C-alpha positions, 0 to 999 in steps of 0.5 A: 775867595770872594765867594767864601768871604761873602763878597758875592751875593749868589742864590747858590754856590757858583758853578765855576767852582763846582765845575772843577771839584769832585762830587764830595767837594761839591756837596761840601760847598753846597752845605757851606752855602746853606750853613754860612751864606744863607740867613734865616729869619724866624717868626712866631706864629699863633695857633689860631693861624692854623698853619700845618707842616705840609704847606708849600712855599707857594701856599704860604706866600699866597696867604701872605699876599691875601692878608697884606695887599689891602694897601699900596704899601702892602702890595709893594712889601709883598712884591719885594718879599716874593723876590727876595725870599728864597725859601719859606716853610713852617716847622709844624709847631709855632715857627715860620722861617724865611730864608734869604740869600745874604745877610744884607737882604735879611737885615732889610726884613729884620723887625718887620711885621706881616699879617697871615690868617688873622694873626700878626708875625714879626720877623726876628734874627735869632742867629745873630750874636748867638753864643753857647749858654746864652739866649737872646729875647729873639732866640727865646721865641724859638724855644718850645714852651708850655704853661703849667697850671696848679703847681702852686703847692709844688712850687716853681723850684721843686717843679723845675728840679723834678722836670729836669730829671726826666730824660731829654728834658732841659728847662732853660727859663721859668717865670711867672706871667709877664703880660697884662692880666687884662689880656688873658683869661687866666694868669695863674700859670708858670711859663717854662721854656725848654732848650729845644725848638720842639716839645720834649719826647716825654711831654708830647701829648701830655696834658696832666701830670700826677706828682705824688697826688698833686695834679698839674695841667700842662697847656701846650699854648704854642700848639693849642689856643685853648686850655685842655678839657678838665673832664677828659684831658683832651687838648683839642676842646675846653670843658664846656664843649666836652661830649665824652660819655661816662664810659669814655672818660677813663680811656681818654684820661689814660691817653693824656695823663702821666704819673711822675715816677721819681723823687719830688724835691723839697724846697722852702723859701725861708725867711725874708731876713735870709735874703738881705745881705750887705754885698752881692758875693754874700747873696750869690753864695747864699743862693748857691748853697740853697741850690746845692741843697735842692740838688741833694734832695732831688738826687736822693736814692729811691728804689723805684728809679732805674738809676739815681737822679733819673725820673720817668713818666708812666701811663695810668691804667684805665681800669684803675681810673674807671674803678675810682682808684684814688692813687691814680685819679685826679683830685684837683679837677673834682668839681664843686659840691653844688653840681654833685647831685646830677645824674649821668643817665636820663638827664641830658641837661644836668651834670653827669655823675662826675659833676660836669655838664656834657655838651649836647650841641654841635659847634657852629650854627644855631637852629632857630625855633620855628625854622623847620615850620617856615621852611616847610611852608616855603617849599609848599608855596613854591610848589603851587603856581600862585597868581595875583592879577596878571603877574606871578608871586615872586620870591620876595612876596613868598617870604613876606607871606610866610612872615605874616602867616 
């Protein structure tokens, strides 16, 4: 009973209980220990940390050790953490999980910050005080979220109502940016939080959605640090580093583009006077009435839907994209007219037929002018045995002669 009442701090279920139980009851005890005795703290990891799902416990501990042992206090904290943490793993998305043997140990580390791969993580208790239908600030960090750009014409209310009609998609919170505009490149987005810790199946790998001619950009910022390419829609690089040719564009766009097949709800904010009420009950009734109106418009009948109130995301045919069909191409990503005179063939520096500049460079190092000539001269001098008096010319003097020449 002391073990069941959490009075014993054990790393595993006690052997003296398992020795007297049949197999199935021992398995029940192991599962009870995992669900109620162990406590898990979570930390949100930025995508620039570059962690992957297959990293082992020792590999993650090694990263923490390398990043936090630059001071005496850091070495003490990591040494204590290595003794107290039972399991450390990365979920492959954006959450690093620390499993402790008891609530007492977890409370010691709750709120502490550590460094890993150039990023800072904070250990949060997302399970304490959890109730159905409520989400604490720590819990919201675990939920999957995306940033939506270009939804100004659709509106936040209509966007949420439309996405909630997709299968297995449930949005629990939506808001505009809550951070300082000086900390980000572009704050013209809407932040959507889902009810699951992983990306919904309908939105996995999707960077563009066509809402009946209105194109929005979906940025999976928890997984990819940079915005998707506005030219080929690939989420792994920005537009300035796009190397796709004109023939490759339709196929790449088809992979990441989806078309919304369903009714797009309509919503109008109304007049300012409508939101002014004398008491809270009247204001709540007003909002509930508007909510019912949005639900009625989103549940209207459509012959394209398999059933009423359900929407789907369909892929776009690459041949129609290549042919320039306006029903499937993207109007929101058309560049300005000042780049519309470029040629796709024979002009490697100017813009292509679609108006975008194609990158012709490799990422990383830059080749300096004259570097090849200097290298050839250096190699030629190395092949010759050069003597000056009684000593041989050293490597340093060779470099000096190359610079003078």
